[in-house]
C-alpha positions as a LaTeX table, in Angstrom:
\begin{tabular}{lrrr}
\hline
Residue & $x$ (\AA) & $y$ (\AA) & $z$ (\AA) \\
\hline
Unk1 & $-117.90$ & 127.52 & $-82.13$ \\
Unk2 & $-120.34$ & 126.13 & $-79.58$ \\
Unk3 & $-123.29$ & 123.84 & $-80.35$ \\
Unk4 & $-126.13$ & 123.33 & $-77.91$ \\
Unk5 & $-128.81$ & 120.71 & $-78.45$ \\
Unk6 & $-132.17$ & 119.86 & $-76.95$ \\
Unk7 & $-134.44$ & 116.92 & $-77.60$ \\
Unk8 & $-138.19$ & 116.53 & $-77.42$ \\
Unk9 & $-140.74$ & 114.07 & $-78.74$ \\
Unk10 & $-144.24$ & 113.81 & $-80.12$ \\
Unk11 & $-146.56$ & 111.06 & $-81.34$ \\
Unk12 & $-148.50$ & 111.23 & $-84.57$ \\
Unk13 & $-149.80$ & 109.26 & $-87.51$ \\
Unk14 & $-149.24$ & 109.72 & $-91.23$ \\
Unk15 & $-149.17$ & 107.94 & $-94.52$ \\
Unk16 & $-146.78$ & 108.63 & $-97.37$ \\
Unk17 & $-148.32$ & 109.76 & $-100.63$ \\
Unk18 & $-146.92$ & 108.13 & $-103.75$ \\
Unk19 & $-144.98$ & 105.52 & $-101.77$ \\
Unk20 & $-145.34$ & 101.90 & $-102.83$ \\
Unk21 & $-145.16$ & 99.75 & $-99.73$ \\
Unk22 & $-146.28$ & 99.56 & $-96.13$ \\
Unk23 & $-145.69$ & 103.26 & $-95.45$ \\
Unk24 & $-148.45$ & 104.28 & $-97.86$ \\
Unk25 & $-150.88$ & 102.88 & $-95.28$ \\
Unk26 & $-151.88$ & 104.84 & $-92.20$ \\
Unk27 & $-149.37$ & 104.24 & $-89.40$ \\
Unk28 & $-147.86$ & 106.10 & $-86.46$ \\
Unk29 & $-144.55$ & 106.91 & $-84.83$ \\
Unk30 & $-143.23$ & 108.15 & $-81.55$ \\
Unk31 & $-140.98$ & 110.79 & $-83.12$ \\
Unk32 & $-137.87$ & 112.14 & $-81.41$ \\
Unk33 & $-136.62$ & 115.59 & $-82.41$ \\
Unk34 & $-133.20$ & 117.17 & $-81.84$ \\
Unk35 & $-132.73$ & 120.91 & $-82.26$ \\
Unk36 & $-129.11$ & 122.09 & $-82.58$ \\
Unk37 & $-128.03$ & 125.73 & $-82.38$ \\
Unk38 & $-124.50$ & 127.05 & $-83.03$ \\
Unk39 & $-123.03$ & 130.15 & $-81.42$ \\
Unk40 & $-119.58$ & 131.69 & $-81.76$ \\
Unk41 & $-119.65$ & 133.43 & $-78.40$ \\
Unk42 & $-121.00$ & 132.76 & $-74.94$ \\
Unk43 & $-122.90$ & 135.34 & $-72.92$ \\
Unk44 & $-121.38$ & 136.98 & $-69.83$ \\
Unk45 & $-122.14$ & 133.96 & $-67.63$ \\
Unk46 & $-120.84$ & 131.39 & $-70.12$ \\
Unk47 & $-124.06$ & 130.26 & $-71.86$ \\
Unk48 & $-124.47$ & 129.98 & $-75.63$ \\
Unk49 & $-128.28$ & 129.89 & $-75.44$ \\
Unk50 & $-130.60$ & 128.97 & $-72.58$ \\
Unk51 & $-131.78$ & 125.35 & $-72.86$ \\
Unk52 & $-135.15$ & 126.33 & $-71.39$ \\
Unk53 & $-135.67$ & 128.90 & $-74.17$ \\
Unk54 & $-134.87$ & 126.26 & $-76.81$ \\
Unk55 & $-137.09$ & 123.61 & $-75.20$ \\
Unk56 & $-140.03$ & 126.00 & $-74.85$ \\
Unk57 & $-139.89$ & 127.09 & $-78.49$ \\
Unk58 & $-139.45$ & 123.54 & $-79.75$ \\
Unk59 & $-142.35$ & 122.37 & $-77.58$ \\
Unk60 & $-144.66$ & 125.02 & $-79.08$ \\
Unk61 & $-143.99$ & 123.71 & $-82.59$ \\
Unk62 & $-144.33$ & 120.06 & $-81.58$ \\
Unk63 & $-147.70$ & 120.76 & $-79.93$ \\
Unk64 & $-149.03$ & 121.39 & $-83.46$ \\
Unk65 & $-147.95$ & 117.87 & $-84.45$ \\
Unk66 & $-148.56$ & 115.85 & $-81.30$ \\
Unk67 & $-151.38$ & 113.30 & $-81.52$ \\
Unk68 & $-152.33$ & 114.55 & $-84.97$ \\
Unk69 & $-152.80$ & 112.95 & $-88.35$ \\
Unk70 & $-149.97$ & 114.81 & $-90.09$ \\
Unk71 & $-151.54$ & 114.59 & $-93.54$ \\
Unk72 & $-154.41$ & 116.79 & $-92.31$ \\
Unk73 & $-152.11$ & 119.68 & $-91.26$ \\
Unk74 & $-152.21$ & 122.37 & $-93.99$ \\
Unk75 & $-148.43$ & 122.27 & $-94.62$ \\
Unk76 & $-148.54$ & 118.50 & $-95.19$ \\
Unk77 & $-151.56$ & 118.61 & $-97.47$ \\
Unk78 & $-149.14$ & 119.95 & $-100.11$ \\
Unk79 & $-145.93$ & 118.37 & $-98.80$ \\
Unk80 & $-145.49$ & 114.65 & $-98.16$ \\
Unk81 & $-145.09$ & 114.09 & $-94.37$ \\
Unk82 & $-141.77$ & 112.27 & $-94.63$ \\
Unk83 & $-139.18$ & 112.48 & $-91.85$ \\
Unk84 & $-137.18$ & 114.81 & $-94.09$ \\
Unk85 & $-140.10$ & 117.18 & $-94.59$ \\
Unk86 & $-141.06$ & 117.08 & $-90.91$ \\
Unk87 & $-137.50$ & 118.15 & $-90.04$ \\
Unk88 & $-137.75$ & 121.05 & $-92.51$ \\
Unk89 & $-141.19$ & 122.04 & $-91.18$ \\
Unk90 & $-139.82$ & 122.24 & $-87.64$ \\
Unk91 & $-136.73$ & 124.14 & $-88.80$ \\
Unk92 & $-138.80$ & 126.65 & $-90.77$ \\
Unk93 & $-141.21$ & 127.08 & $-87.86$ \\
Unk94 & $-138.35$ & 127.98 & $-85.52$ \\
Unk95 & $-135.87$ & 129.92 & $-87.67$ \\
Unk96 & $-137.50$ & 133.32 & $-87.07$ \\
Unk97 & $-137.61$ & 132.74 & $-83.30$ \\
Unk98 & $-134.20$ & 131.17 & $-82.74$ \\
Unk99 & $-131.11$ & 132.50 & $-84.50$ \\
Unk100 & $-128.27$ & 130.27 & $-85.64$ \\
Unk101 & $-130.16$ & 126.99 & $-85.87$ \\
Unk102 & $-127.64$ & 124.57 & $-87.25$ \\
Unk103 & $-129.97$ & 121.60 & $-87.74$ \\
Unk104 & $-133.14$ & 119.76 & $-86.86$ \\
Unk105 & $-133.05$ & 115.97 & $-86.74$ \\
Unk106 & $-136.18$ & 113.84 & $-86.65$ \\
Unk107 & $-136.09$ & 110.13 & $-85.68$ \\
Unk108 & $-139.04$ & 107.99 & $-86.69$ \\
Unk109 & $-137.46$ & 105.00 & $-84.97$ \\
Unk110 & $-134.37$ & 104.29 & $-82.87$ \\
Unk111 & $-132.39$ & 103.53 & $-86.01$ \\
Unk112 & $-133.84$ & 105.88 & $-88.67$ \\
Unk113 & $-133.61$ & 109.66 & $-88.80$ \\
Unk114 & $-133.47$ & 112.60 & $-91.18$ \\
Unk115 & $-131.69$ & 115.92 & $-90.63$ \\
Unk116 & $-132.43$ & 119.29 & $-92.19$ \\
Unk117 & $-130.03$ & 122.23 & $-92.20$ \\
Unk118 & $-129.47$ & 125.20 & $-94.43$ \\
Unk119 & $-126.15$ & 125.85 & $-96.12$ \\
\hline
\end{tabular}
């Protein structure tokens, strides 16, 4: 099994609904996102999946989030914009375009991240 990964980033603001503490107030992050895709076989030139293809598709999703107030995006009006839910949003946005996504990881800081993957 081969796993290929790409990273990208975006900046946005949010506040957590129902959270008691500093994060219930409006604040922002410079988010880092890792997209991982697993493939059993390589193509005829030895590539699992083109990095450029992965980066372009990830970038299209992150454009919807970059420099936005996440709580105002329709998906996050119903779903709390936690790191966990942002990872799932990105995963769900990509799963019909990229086969075999193994996970999406979202870092809200250098030391804190959440990963979403399906079983």
